[in-house]
N, C-alpha and C positions, 0 to 999 in steps of 0.2 A: 268607492268607485274608482276604477283604474283610469288614469288620464294618459298613460303611456304604456306601450307594450312593444317588446322586441325579442326576437330569438337569435341565438348565436351559440356556437360551440356546444351543442347538445343541451342548452338551457333556454328557458324562457324567463323574461324579466318583466315584472309589472310594477308600476309606480302608482300608489294609491294616495288620494287626498280626500278628506271628508266632504269637501265641497266640489270634488270632481275636477279641480283645476287649481294651479298655483295662483296666488294673488300677491300684491305688493305687501311687504312687511314679513313678519314671522310666519313660517309654514311648518307644520308637522306632517311629514310624508312617511309612508311605509313602503319599503321595497321588498318584493318577494321574488326569490330565485327558485325555479322549479326545473326538475329534470324533464326535458322535452318528451322523452319516450313514456315515462310513467306518470307524469303530472305531479309527482311527490315533491314537496319542498326539499331544496338542496342547499346545504351549508357550503358557502363558497369562500369562507375565511374572512380576510380583511377586505372591507368595501370602502371605497372613496367616491364622493360625488361632488361635482362642481358645475356651476352654471356659467356660461359665457354668452354674451350678446355682442355680435360684430356690427359696428356702425361705421359709416365713412369717417376715417380719421381716428377712430378709437375703438377699444374693446372693453366692455364692462365684464367684470368677473365677480362671482359670488361663491364663496366656499361654503362648506356645510360641516355639520357634526353628524357622523354616522355611528350608531350604536347597535350591536346585535341584541335581539330580544331573547326571551326565554325559549322561543320557538326556532330551532335551527332552520336557516334559509330565509328568515324574516328579519328585516333591519329597520330601525327607527332613524329618521333623518330630520334634522332641524336645518332649515335653509331660509335665507332672507334676500330675495331679489329686490333691487332698488328701483326698477323701472318696468312698466308694462310692455308687452310685446313678445316676439318670438325669441326664445333662448335655446341654446344647445346644451343638453345635459351630457357631461362626460362622466361615465360611470365605469369604475374599474374595480376588479376583484382579484384576489390572489390567495390561494389556499389549496386544499385537498383536490379540488376540481381543476387545478391549474390556474393560469392567469389569463385575464382577458380585459378588453376595453370595449365599451359600447357607447355609441353616440345616438342620442334621441333628441328630436325637436319638440319643445313644449311651448305653450303660450301662457304668459303670465298676465292675469287680469288686473286692470287698474283699480 
């Protein structure tokens, strides 16, 4: 089930989690990049994902490990947020489709 969706630069991006939402601790997420016109999966090259939570006086950060799957345009992500609440996903890519950065807001369940 997709818990975040955004379009930019001729692409759509969906983030999927088996439970429909991130939770505290270890999460396995799938990212799919699709060509906005055709709907076909689109290989975007190297993908990076980080989570940031801005709070008064501090910023929490959670990095991730992104691995391409056997299906071009689909990426497996391991991420571990340390606190529940609203986080900003910084998603960047660089490859044959150019380079881009997307920002999405997601909620982490406690």
